[in-house]
Structures are given as C-alpha cells and as structure tokens.
N, C-alpha and C positions, 0 to 999 in steps of 0.2 A: 224308224218307220213305225207307223201305227199298225196294230194287228188287223184293224178293219181294212186297211189298204191291201194287205197281203191277201186276205180272203176275197176282196173285191176283184183282184187280178185273177185269182183262181176261178171266180165266177165268170169273168170275161172269157177265159180260155174255154170253159164249158159251153158258153153261148156260141162261141165260134165253132166248137166241135159239133154242137147240135145243128148249126146252120149247114156245115159241110156235109154231115150225115143225111140231113133232109134233102139237100141239093143232089147228093149222089142217088138217093132213093127216087127222087123225081126224075132224074135223067135216065136211070137205068131200069126202073121198076123192080129193083131188087134191093134188099137190105144187106148191109154188111153185118155178119154175125161173127162171134168169136173175137171181138176186139176188146176184151176185158182189160188187158194190160194197158192199152192206150187210154182207156177211159179212167183207169186208176192212177195213171202217171201224174196228172195235175194235182190230185189230192195228196199223194205222198210227197211230191215236190213242195207243195204248200206247207205240209207239216214240217219238212226239213227247214224251210225258210223261217217258219214260226219258231222253231227251236233255236236257231241261230240268232234270231231277233231277240228272243227272250233272254238268251245268254248275254247278248250285248247290253241289254237293259239292266241286267243284274250286275254285270261288271262295272257299268258306269253309274250305278246306284240311282237309277231313275225312280221316280215316285211310283209306288204300286208294284214294282218288280220284285219277284221273289223266286227262290229256287236255288238249286246247287248248280253252279256253272259247269262242273265236270259232268254231271248227269245230263244236262242239257246238250253239251257237246257230244256225248256218246249217243244220245237219242237222235240228234241231228245227223250224225254220221251214219247211223243205222237207217234213217229215213232216206239218205242219199243212196245208199246201197240198194234199198228196196225200190227207190224210184228208177234207178238204172235197170234193175231186174225187170220191173214192170214195162219199161220202154223196150227192152230187148224182147221180152215175151210178147208184147203187143205188136211189135214190128214183124216178128215171126208169124204170128197169127194173121196179120194183114197180108203178108206175102203169100201165104197158102190160100187165103181167100181170093186174091186177085189173079192167081194162076189158073 
C-alpha cells in the first residue's frame, strides 16, 4: 500500500469526525469537550499502520524503502499500544461527558 493512501484514510476519518461533531453541536447547541483521546486515536493508529507498511516494504526490498525492520516493528507495536490507550482514554472522557 502506498503511504499516501494510509494518510488519505486517516484524513477521511477526521472529516467524518468533524462532520459528526458539527452535527452534534447543531442538534444540541453544546460542544463535546474533553475528547482528546478520540481525536488522537486516528493519528496514532495511522502511525502504526505506516510503521508496519514501511517494515513490509523493507522486508520485500521495494524501491526507496529503508530502515531497520526490527525497529519499525517495535515502533509499530508501541503505536498500537498508544492507540488503544487513546481509545480507552477517549471513551472514558466521552462517557463522563454524556452522563
């Protein structure tokens, strides 16, 4: 997969999030605050996918690919852990906001 496609999908997720947040604001006349974890989740998940994609490109010796596959694997796993943490944190923030 090309790197541009990964970040295009992350951009699509952010457009959907912006649409949903704007729709919520128009429907309730209030804004959701404290949803930092949910907003950071697509970014960190995109970084994880980017790391695994770069690792695959290095292992398959594609043109222009460089880096240490072990380091890319560790970075990808760290990004997965961070994305899960952001998702849990954001869901907790959202639940306290909606109660």
